[in-house]
N, C-alpha and C positions, 0 to 999 in steps of 0.2 A: 511162332505158330499162329497166335491169335491174329496177327497182322495179315498173314496169308489167307486165313479164312475170311477175314473182313474184306480183303481185296477181292476174293473169289465172289462173294455175295455182291459186291459193288459191280463187278463185271456182269454177273448174272442179271442184275436189275436192268442194266443198259441193254444187254443182249435180248432180254424178254421184250423190252420196249421196241427194239428193232424188228423182232418177229411179229409183233402185233401190227406194226405199221406195214410190214410186208404182207400180212394177211389182208389188210384193207386194200392194198394195191391189187393183189390177186383177185379179191372179191369184185373190185371195180371192173376187172377184166373178165369176169365170169369164169374164173378158173377154179374148179372144185378143190384144188390143193390148198386154197385159202383156209378151209376149215381145219385142216391138219396143222398148218402153220399157226393159226390163231390158237388152237388148242394147246400146243406146246408152249407158245408164248404166254398164254394165260396161266398155265400150270406153274411155269417158272416164276411169273410175276406173283402168283399167290404164295408160293414158297418164300420168295423174297420179302413180301409183306409180312408174313408170319415171323421171319427172322428179325425184321425191324419192329415187330410188335405193333403193327398197324393193321388191326384185325378187320375193320370194315372193308378196306379195299381188298384184303385177302379173300374174304367171303365173296365179294363181287367178282374177283378174278376166277374163283372156283365155279361160281354159278354161270359165268359167261362161258367157261370151259365146257360145262354141261350143255349150254346152248349151242356151242360149236359142234358137239356130237350130234345134236338134233338137226342142225343145219346140214351137216354132211350127209346124214341119212335122208333128209328131205331132197337133197340135190341129186343123190345117186340112185 
């Protein structure tokens, strides 16, 4: 059981990284969906960092998630 949970978090970390990169891509193409993709990616990354007990990047991810909400509101 512990291995499957560890494996899930490992996948979640990589998945969140892919979402964040996709968010940059959509932002570069001025597509407002970038904010939603970034938000989800940053929330997953924040949870991943909490699971790994790396709290400074977790806080950063959550704060960037709040900025994603602000960006979405500003763009729409």
